[in-house]
N, CA, C and O atoms as a GROMACS GRO file, in nm:
protein
  336
    1MET      N    1   8.761  -0.870   5.815
    1MET     CA    2   8.851  -0.852   5.926
    1MET      C    3   8.976  -0.779   5.879
    1MET      O    4   9.040  -0.738   5.976
    2LYS      N    5   9.024  -0.754   5.780
    2LYS     CA    6   9.138  -0.663   5.773
    2LYS      C    7   9.097  -0.519   5.774
    2LYS      O    8   9.183  -0.438   5.806
    3LYS      N    9   8.982  -0.479   5.744
    3LYS     CA   10   8.898  -0.341   5.730
    3LYS      C   11   8.910  -0.318   5.915
    3LYS      O   12   8.958  -0.219   5.970
    4LEU      N   13   8.869  -0.402   5.962
    4LEU     CA   14   8.842  -0.369   6.123
    4LEU      C   15   8.972  -0.365   6.187
    4LEU      O   16   8.977  -0.301   6.292
    5VAL      N   17   9.101  -0.431   6.136
    5VAL     CA   18   9.198  -0.402   6.188
    5VAL      C   19   9.272  -0.274   6.161
    5VAL      O   20   9.347  -0.217   6.240
    6ILE      N   21   9.246  -0.243   6.060
    6ILE     CA   22   9.308  -0.106   6.000
    6ILE      C   23   9.232   0.034   6.092
    6ILE      O   24   9.291   0.127   6.147
    7ILE      N   25   9.084   0.009   6.085
    7ILE     CA   26   8.981   0.085   6.165
    7ILE      C   27   9.024   0.101   6.308
    7ILE      O   28   9.007   0.209   6.363
    8LEU      N   29   9.089  -0.016   6.383
    8LEU     CA   30   9.123  -0.030   6.528
    8LEU      C   31   9.269   0.071   6.527
    8LEU      O   32   9.293   0.158   6.611
    9ILE      N   33   9.353   0.036   6.416
    9ILE     CA   34   9.466   0.081   6.428
    9ILE      C   35   9.462   0.247   6.435
    9ILE      O   36   9.529   0.324   6.504
   10LEU      N   37   9.365   0.270   6.344
   10LEU     CA   38   9.337   0.437   6.327
   10LEU      C   39   9.290   0.514   6.412
   10LEU      O   40   9.312   0.634   6.433
   11LEU      N   41   9.184   0.396   6.491
   11LEU     CA   42   9.125   0.457   6.609
   11LEU      C   43   9.234   0.475   6.741
   11LEU      O   44   9.223   0.565   6.825
   12ALA      N   45   9.304   0.406   6.741
   12ALA     CA   46   9.437   0.396   6.846
   12ALA      C   47   9.526   0.511   6.823
   12ALA      O   48   9.570   0.580   6.914
   13GLY      N   49   9.551   0.531   6.694
   13GLY     CA   50   9.645   0.658   6.659
   13GLY      C   51   9.567   0.781   6.701
   13GLY      O   52   9.627   0.871   6.761
   14GLY      N   53   9.461   0.789   6.679
   14GLY     CA   54   9.368   0.925   6.695
   14GLY      C   55   9.364   0.935   6.857
   14GLY      O   56   9.359   1.047   6.906
   15LEU      N   57   9.366   0.832   6.935
   15LEU     CA   58   9.363   0.841   7.088
   15LEU      C   59   9.493   0.896   7.141
   15LEU      O   60   9.510   0.988   7.220
   16VAL      N   61   9.599   0.807   7.070
   16VAL     CA   62   9.719   0.875   7.130
   16VAL      C   63   9.760   1.008   7.070
   16VAL      O   64   9.856   1.062   7.125
   17ALA      N   65   9.707   1.070   6.969
   17ALA     CA   66   9.723   1.184   6.917
   17ALA      C   67   9.678   1.277   7.009
   17ALA      O   68   9.754   1.364   7.050
   18LEU      N   69   9.560   1.266   7.047
   18LEU     CA   70   9.492   1.351   7.117
   18LEU      C   71   9.538   1.355   7.287
   18LEU      O   72   9.519   1.450   7.362
   19ALA      N   73   9.596   1.236   7.318
   19ALA     CA   74   9.656   1.228   7.453
   19ALA      C   75   9.795   1.295   7.453
   19ALA      O   76   9.837   1.352   7.554
   20VAL      N   77   9.858   1.289   7.348
   20VAL     CA   78   9.987   1.364   7.341
   20VAL      C   79   9.970   1.509   7.311
   20VAL      O   80  10.060   1.590   7.333
   21SER      N   81   9.838   1.546   7.253
   21SER     CA   82   9.860   1.710   7.226
   21SER      C   83   9.757   1.794   7.308
   21SER      O   84   9.704   1.898   7.269
   22ASN      N   85   9.733   1.717   7.451
   22ASN     CA   86   9.648   1.743   7.556
   22ASN      C   87   9.731   1.886   7.611
   22ASN      O   88   9.848   1.883   7.647
   23PRO      N   89   9.648   2.006   7.609
   23PRO     CA   90   9.708   2.111   7.664
   23PRO      C   91   9.733   2.117   7.814
   23PRO      O   92   9.644   2.089   7.895
   24ASP      N   93   9.866   2.156   7.852
   24ASP     CA   94   9.880   2.196   8.008
   24ASP      C   95   9.862   2.322   8.050
   24ASP      O   96   9.826   2.416   7.978
   25GLU      N   97   9.885   2.326   8.168
   25GLU     CA   98   9.836   2.471   8.241
   25GLU      C   99   9.904   2.607   8.189
   25GLU      O  100   9.846   2.715   8.179
   26SER      N  101  10.050   2.580   8.156
   26SER     CA  102  10.079   2.679   8.107
   26SER      C  103  10.016   2.748   7.953
   26SER      O  104  10.017   2.867   7.924
   27ASP      N  105   9.973   2.653   7.882
   27ASP     CA  106   9.928   2.647   7.740
   27ASP      C  107   9.771   2.756   7.797
   27ASP      O  108   9.733   2.854   7.734
   28PHE      N  109   9.710   2.708   7.917
   28PHE     CA  110   9.599   2.758   7.948
   28PHE      C  111   9.623   2.903   7.950
   28PHE      O  112   9.582   2.988   7.871
   29ARG      N  113   9.691   2.916   8.046
   29ARG     CA  114   9.738   3.058   8.116
   29ARG      C  115   9.769   3.161   7.992
   29ARG      O  116   9.717   3.272   7.988
   30GLU      N  117   9.865   3.109   7.883
   30GLU     CA  118   9.871   3.194   7.792
   30GLU      C  119   9.765   3.236   7.684
   30GLU      O  120   9.770   3.338   7.615
   31TRP      N  121   9.652   3.127   7.684
   31TRP     CA  122   9.518   3.163   7.598
   31TRP      C  123   9.459   3.206   7.687
   31TRP      O  124   9.361   3.258   7.633
   32TYR      N  125   9.450   3.224   7.814
   32TYR     CA  126   9.355   3.306   7.893
   32TYR      C  127   9.396   3.423   7.909
   32TYR      O  128   9.309   3.508   7.924
   33ILE      N  129   9.529   3.461   7.912
   33ILE     CA  130   9.582   3.598   7.918
   33ILE      C  131   9.534   3.666   7.783
   33ILE      O  132   9.473   3.774   7.780
   34GLU      N  133   9.569   3.590   7.669
   34GLU     CA  134   9.511   3.658   7.552
   34GLU      C  135   9.384   3.695   7.534
   34GLU      O  136   9.357   3.792   7.462
   35GLU      N  137   9.284   3.618   7.599
   35GLU     CA  138   9.166   3.631   7.589
   35GLU      C  139   9.106   3.751   7.660
   35GLU      O  140   9.032   3.827   7.597
   36HIS      N  141   9.134   3.774   7.789
   36HIS     CA  142   9.100   3.846   7.902
   36HIS      C  143   9.211   3.966   7.950
   36HIS      O  144   9.192   4.041   8.046
   37GLY      N  145   9.321   3.968   7.871
   37GLY     CA  146   9.414   4.064   7.942
   37GLY      C  147   9.461   4.050   8.096
   37GLY      O  148   9.463   3.942   8.155
   38PHE      N  149   9.488   4.142   8.139
   38PHE     CA  150   9.535   4.167   8.268
   38PHE      C  151   9.447   4.080   8.354
   38PHE      O  152   9.503   3.993   8.420
   39GLY      N  153   9.317   4.094   8.362
   39GLY     CA  154   9.225   4.016   8.467
   39GLY      C  155   9.262   3.889   8.428
   39GLY      O  156   9.273   3.810   8.522
   40GLY      N  157   9.285   3.849   8.325
   40GLY     CA  158   9.284   3.693   8.275
   40GLY      C  159   9.442   3.634   8.354
   40GLY      O  160   9.461   3.516   8.381
   41ALA      N  161   9.534   3.737   8.381
   41ALA     CA  162   9.628   3.667   8.417
   41ALA      C  163   9.629   3.648   8.577
   41ALA      O  164   9.682   3.556   8.640
   42LEU      N  165   9.566   3.747   8.622
   42LEU     CA  166   9.510   3.718   8.769
   42LEU      C  167   9.449   3.587   8.790
   42LEU      O  168   9.508   3.496   8.849
   43VAL      N  169   9.313   3.575   8.734
   43VAL     CA  170   9.232   3.454   8.741
   43VAL      C  171   9.341   3.317   8.685
   43VAL      O  172   9.348   3.207   8.740
   44SER      N  173   9.395   3.348   8.602
   44SER     CA  174   9.465   3.226   8.555
   44SER      C  175   9.562   3.142   8.673
   44SER      O  176   9.582   3.021   8.683
   45LEU      N  177   9.610   3.248   8.753
   45LEU     CA  178   9.693   3.198   8.862
   45LEU      C  179   9.632   3.090   8.961
   45LEU      O  180   9.704   3.006   9.015
   46ALA      N  181   9.474   3.100   8.985
   46ALA     CA  182   9.384   3.021   9.065
   46ALA      C  183   9.333   2.904   8.998
   46ALA      O  184   9.266   2.825   9.064
   47VAL      N  185   9.356   2.883   8.878
   47VAL     CA  186   9.288   2.786   8.806
   47VAL      C  187   9.364   2.642   8.854
   47VAL      O  188   9.480   2.639   8.894
   48GLN      N  189   9.275   2.521   8.840
   48GLN     CA  190   9.298   2.439   8.852
   48GLN      C  191   9.287   2.349   8.733
   48GLN      O  192   9.182   2.365   8.671
   49ARG      N  193   9.361   2.268   8.690
   49ARG     CA  194   9.375   2.148   8.579
   49ARG      C  195   9.328   2.038   8.605
   49ARG      O  196   9.383   1.989   8.704
   50GLU      N  197   9.232   1.960   8.552
   50GLU     CA  198   9.177   1.828   8.591
   50GLU      C  199   9.211   1.769   8.454
   50GLU      O  200   9.165   1.816   8.350
   51ASN      N  201   9.300   1.655   8.457
   51ASN     CA  202   9.348   1.587   8.314
   51ASN      C  203   9.272   1.486   8.294
   51ASN      O  204   9.282   1.398   8.379
   52ARG      N  205   9.194   1.466   8.205
   52ARG     CA  206   9.121   1.334   8.148
   52ARG      C  207   9.163   1.261   8.048
   52ARG      O  208   9.089   1.200   7.972
   53VAL      N  209   9.315   1.264   8.042
   53VAL     CA  210   9.362   1.185   7.952
   53VAL      C  211   9.359   1.247   7.802
   53VAL      O  212   9.461   1.274   7.738
   54PHE      N  213   9.240   1.263   7.760
   54PHE     CA  214   9.239   1.282   7.616
   54PHE      C  215   9.179   1.441   7.603
   54PHE      O  216   9.150   1.484   7.491
   55PHE      N  217   9.165   1.508   7.699
   55PHE     CA  218   9.140   1.646   7.717
   55PHE      C  219   9.130   1.678   7.835
   55PHE      O  220   9.101   1.585   7.910
   56SER      N  221   9.148   1.821   7.900
   56SER     CA  222   9.139   1.880   8.017
   56SER      C  223   9.038   1.960   8.063
   56SER      O  224   8.980   2.025   7.976
   57THR      N  225   9.006   1.971   8.159
   57THR     CA  226   8.890   2.109   8.216
   57THR      C  227   8.998   2.223   8.307
   57THR      O  228   9.098   2.194   8.373
   58TYR      N  229   8.957   2.314   8.292
   58TYR     CA  230   9.026   2.429   8.358
   58TYR      C  231   8.908   2.505   8.434
   58TYR      O  232   8.822   2.575   8.381
   59SER      N  233   8.924   2.475   8.579
   59SER     CA  234   8.828   2.559   8.684
   59SER      C  235   8.879   2.625   8.764
   59SER      O  236   9.000   2.628   8.783
   60ILE      N  237   8.766   2.711   8.848
   60ILE     CA  238   8.819   2.796   8.950
   60ILE      C  239   8.720   2.758   9.054
   60ILE      O  240   8.610   2.710   9.030
   61GLY      N  241   8.774   2.788   9.180
   61GLY     CA  242   8.686   2.757   9.274
   61GLY      C  243   8.666   2.621   9.331
   61GLY      O  244   8.753   2.536   9.310
   62GLY      N  245   8.555   2.588   9.403
   62GLY     CA  246   8.532   2.451   9.453
   62GLY      C  247   8.593   2.417   9.591
   62GLY      O  248   8.613   2.306   9.640
   63GLN      N  249   8.615   2.532   9.637
   63GLN     CA  250   8.689   2.517   9.828
   63GLN      C  251   8.592   2.596   9.888
   63GLN      O  252   8.534   2.688   9.829
   64ALA      N  253   8.577   2.568   9.986
   64ALA     CA  254   8.513   2.609  10.087
   64ALA      C  255   8.375   2.680  10.028
   64ALA      O  256   8.315   2.598   9.959
   65LEU      N  257   8.311   2.800  10.034
   65LEU     CA  258   8.199   2.829   9.989
   65LEU      C  259   8.207   2.870   9.874
   65LEU      O  260   8.108   2.924   9.822
   66ILE      N  261   8.323   2.856   9.807
   66ILE     CA  262   8.316   2.920   9.641
   66ILE      C  263   8.272   2.772   9.573
   66ILE      O  264   8.315   2.660   9.602
   67LYS      N  265   8.180   2.808   9.481
   67LYS     CA  266   8.125   2.726   9.389
   67LYS      C  267   8.230   2.679   9.286
   67LYS      O  268   8.321   2.761   9.270
   68LYS      N  269   8.241   2.566   9.212
   68LYS     CA  270   8.347   2.548   9.144
   68LYS      C  271   8.283   2.587   8.992
   68LYS      O  272   8.165   2.561   8.966
   69ARG      N  273   8.375   2.653   8.892
   69ARG     CA  274   8.336   2.699   8.805
   69ARG      C  275   8.407   2.656   8.655
   69ARG      O  276   8.522   2.698   8.645
   70THR      N  277   8.378   2.612   8.586
   70THR     CA  278   8.446   2.549   8.494
   70THR      C  279   8.472   2.664   8.364
   70THR      O  280   8.381   2.696   8.288
   71LEU      N  281   8.586   2.707   8.357
   71LEU     CA  282   8.622   2.817   8.240
   71LEU      C  283   8.638   2.776   8.096
   71LEU      O  284   8.574   2.830   8.006
   72ALA      N  285   8.727   2.677   8.077
   72ALA     CA  286   8.738   2.598   7.962
   72ALA      C  287   8.787   2.450   7.961
   72ALA      O  288   8.827   2.385   8.058
   73TYR      N  289   8.776   2.410   7.825
   73TYR     CA  290   8.803   2.269   7.813
   73TYR      C  291   8.933   2.252   7.686
   73TYR      O  292   8.922   2.296   7.572
   74GLY      N  293   9.032   2.191   7.729
   74GLY     CA  294   9.139   2.201   7.648
   74GLY      C  295   9.138   2.052   7.569
   74GLY      O  296   9.125   1.947   7.633
   75ILE      N  297   9.151   2.054   7.444
   75ILE     CA  298   9.160   1.938   7.354
   75ILE      C  299   9.226   1.958   7.244
   75ILE      O  300   9.206   2.058   7.176
   76ALA      N  301   9.339   1.839   7.204
   76ALA     CA  302   9.384   1.849   7.089
   76ALA      C  303   9.472   1.991   7.075
   76ALA      O  304   9.470   2.050   6.967
   77GLY      N  305   9.539   2.038   7.175
   77GLY     CA  306   9.606   2.168   7.181
   77GLY      C  307   9.507   2.291   7.156
   77GLY      O  308   9.553   2.403   7.136
   78THR      N  309   9.373   2.267   7.158
   78THR     CA  310   9.299   2.403   7.147
   78THR      C  311   9.219   2.416   7.239
   78THR      O  312   9.199   2.314   7.304
   79PHE      N  313   9.154   2.526   7.275
   79PHE     CA  314   9.081   2.566   7.409
   79PHE      C  315   8.942   2.595   7.368
   79PHE      O  316   8.924   2.642   7.255
   80PHE      N  317   8.851   2.576   7.437
   80PHE     CA  318   8.709   2.585   7.414
   80PHE      C  319   8.621   2.663   7.530
   80PHE      O  320   8.598   2.593   7.628
   81LYS      N  321   8.576   2.778   7.532
   81LYS     CA  322   8.531   2.850   7.636
   81LYS      C  323   8.402   2.765   7.701
   81LYS      O  324   8.317   2.720   7.624
   82ALA      N  325   8.392   2.747   7.830
   82ALA     CA  326   8.295   2.673   7.890
   82ALA      C  327   8.163   2.778   7.936
   82ALA      O  328   8.163   2.824   8.050
   83GLY      N  329   8.055   2.811   7.844
   83GLY     CA  330   7.955   2.895   7.889
   83GLY      C  331   7.995   3.018   7.976
   83GLY      O  332   8.098   3.013   8.043
   84ASP      N  333   7.919   3.122   7.977
   84ASP     CA  334   7.967   3.246   8.059
   84ASP      C  335   7.903   3.240   8.196
   84ASP      O  336   7.927   3.329   8.279
   0.00000   0.00000   0.00000
């Protein structure tokens, strides 16, 4: 029983750490400009962030006839490209 309580406390602590370290739009812009230069600066202005508590998705499009395209996922203060 004691081990279960310790595991649950550690799990809750890990989830809280993920939620607190979830990157925001300004973090994404800095990363995207670093990756793509001036073109990335222009694209990053149109990016929409969807907060999922423990991670975020950053996408472009999804309005009118433009298909929504996910550019990256952000988790624990880091970004991962979402396919080309």
